[in-house]
N, C-alpha and C positions, 0 to 999 in steps of 0.2 A: 315165620317170616325170616328164618335164617339166623336167629339170635341164639347164641350158645353161651353157657356159663360154666366155668370150672368151680367146683364146690370147695373153695379154699376157706378155711376157718381162721380168721384173723381177729384182732382186738375189736375192730369195728363190728364184725358179725356177732361176736359174743355180746357186745354192749347192746346191739339192736334186739337180740333174742331176749336178754334179761329184761329190757325195758318193757317188753310186751307180754311176758310170761304171767300166767295167773297163779303161779305157785312160787313160794319163797325158796329159790334155789341159789346156792352159793356159786360164785363166779367160777371157781376151780372145777366144780362138778359139772357146770354147764359146758365149760371149755373142753373137758375130758370127754363128755358125751358126744359133742359135735365132732371132735377129732376122731373118735372111734367110729362114728357113722360114716365119715369119709373113707375110712379103711375097710369097713364092713357094710357095704350098701344094703345088704339084705337083713341087717339086724332089726329086730322088732322091739319097740319100746315095751318095757315090762312093768313100769310103775306109773303112777299119776304124774310125777315130776317129769319123767322121760317123755311121756305122751305130750305134755305141755310144751316141752322143748322141741319135740318133733314138729308139732303144729306150727309153732312160731318160726322155726327154721324154714319150713316150706313157705310161709308168708314172706319172709325176708328174701328168699331166693326169687320168688315170683316178682316181688317189687323191683328187685335189681334188674331182672330181665325186662320188665316193662319200662324202666328208666332207660335202659340201653336202646330199646325200640324207639322211644321218644327222641333219643339223640340221632338215630338213623333216619327217622321218618318225620318230617316237619308237620305232617297232617295227623300224626298220632298224638292226641292231646291227653297226656297223662302226667299227673303230679303225685308224688308218693304221699303227700299229706291230704290232698283233695280228691285223689282217685282218678278214675277214668272219666274224663269230662264229657266226652261224646257218648252217644247212645249206640249200644251194640246189642243185637238180638238175633239168635241166642248166644250164650257163652258156653262153649263146649270144653269139657274137662277130659283130658286124656293123659295117660302116663302111669308108670308103675307106682309112683309115690302116692297117688290117689287110691290105688288098689290096696295099699298097706294100711289105710286109715281105719279106725275101729267102726265107724258108722257114717251114715249120710250127714248127720249134723256136724261131724268133724270136718268132712269134705266141704260142707257149706261154709263153715267159719273160716277155714283156710282161704277159700276162694274169695269170699266176701271181704274179709279184712285185708287181703293182698290187693285186690282190684279196686274196691270201693266204687262200684259202678253207679251211674246216675240213671234216673228215670225208671221205667218198667222194663224188666228183662226176665229171661229164664235161664237157669243153669241146667245143662244137659250132660250126663255122665256117659263116657265111652267105656262101658263095662267090659267089652270084649277086645279093647285096644286095637280097633280097626282103622283108626284115623291115619296112622303112619302108612300102612300098606295102601290105603285108598289114595293117599297123596302120591305114592309111587306109580300106581296104575292110571292116574288121572290123565297123563299125557298119551296113553295108549287107548284107553276106552273111557272117555268122560261120561258117556251115557250110563255105563255100569256104576260109576261112582254116584251119579245122581240117583239112580234107582236104589242103591244101598242106603244113602242118606235119607231118602223119603220113606224107607221101611221103618220097622219098629226096633231096629238094632240098638239105637241109643235110648238110654233111660232118663226120664225126667227127674231132676233132683228137686227143683223148687221154682216157683214163680215169685219174683221179688218186686216189691214196690219200694223204691228208694226215695225218701222224703228229704228234700233240701229246704231248710228253714233257718232263718237267723235268730229265732226267738230263744229264750232261756230254757234250760233243762227243766222238765216237769210240766211245761205248758202244752196244751193240746195243739197238734199239728194236722191231724187227719181223722175224719170220721168214715166208717164203713157200714154199708147196708148190704147184708150178705144173703143171697138166695142159694141155698144148698140143693135145690132142684128136686126135692122129694115131697113137695106138697105142703110143707110146714110153713109156719110164719117166718117172715124175714127177721134176722137178728141184726142188732145195731151194736157197733163197737167204737171205742175211741182209742186213739194212739197218741202218746205224748212224747215230747222231745227227749231224746237219749234212750228210748225204748227199742228193743228188738223183739218183735212179737210174731208168733206163728199162729195161723188159723187153719185148723184141721177140718177135713171134710169126711163124708161117708166114704169108706175105702172104695177106690175105683170110680168115684163120681167126680165130674168136673164141677167147678165153682163159678158162680156169676156174682160179681161184687160191684156195687156202685161206690166210687171213691169221692169223698167230699173234703178236699183239702181246705185248710184255713187260708185266708187271703195272702199270707206271706209264704205259704208252702208251695214248692214246685215238685210235682210228682212225674214230670215228663210228658204232660199233655199239651205242652206248647207255651203256656203262660202260668205264672204264679197264681194260685187260687182256682185254677181251672181243673175240674174233675171229669168223671165220666164212668161208663161201664167198663169192666174188665172181665174177660173170660179166662179163668185159670184152669189149665188142664190138670188131671190127676197126676200126682208125682209123689216122690218119697216124703217130702216135707210140705207138700201142698202150697199154701200161700204164706209168704213171710214179708212183713213190713219192717224195713230198716229205717228207723228215725233217729239214728245215733249221731247224725250230723256229719259234715265234711269240713274240716277234719273231725274225727270222733270226739264226742263229748266225754271227757275223762276227768275224774276228780284229781285234785292236786295231791292228796294223800296216797302213798304207795299201797297201803293195805286196802284202802277203799277202791283203788283201781283194780287190784287183783279180784276183790269180791265182785265188782261189777262185771269183769270179763267172765268170771265163772257163772254169774247169773245169766249173761247173754247166751252162753253155751247151753245151760240147762233149760232155758226158756224154749229151746227148739225141741225138747222132748226126746223121743227115741232116736 
């Protein structure tokens, strides 16, 4: 939508990155890494600390871009604490920064933490970086663009159920009845406030799930407490339920916040 951002590293950027890092990094080291990244865009993070800084820096940059879009477009309802308030389906990820990330779970965490979407949506990855050239040729041959988008050129990253609930951390917000489609018994699961939980399926198989939110939980079905069936297509991370709250439920203790952020990432598996 024509929003562009210069990657300037200032005190505000460094503070924002350090506040969200899941690793104990000194301010001078973080500032030096970010400054070097602006000078060497193709540099790859080599350590756990550098990877953490890289992920958070991407989040900060995406949030800044979304805030600029909200200023330019009155109908783009975004808040950097509450996230993207309107429903968007799907959300397409494109750009060299995503290609540099170590795995699908890292791409998921960057996108989810930066956008904080509401309701039910899917993340789709532009592995071949065709989105920009498609935008160029759209004015000349829109039918070709439509045909390419309807093909299998884009890769499914995850189907996400975002739970919005005002209850305290640790209380139940959602129940799931899962039909994995291969003749077995249906499995039942519970999700609690402040959890980020992934549900894997048989590789290559779609997933059919009945969502039963608690009375105060909104999962994007139109009303709080209203559930229903969801068909989740096969993807890299399959189905993910984000019940971390909007804004995110985070402990007051700094070390506890780091531990929780690491737990969220590792809960996504491979």
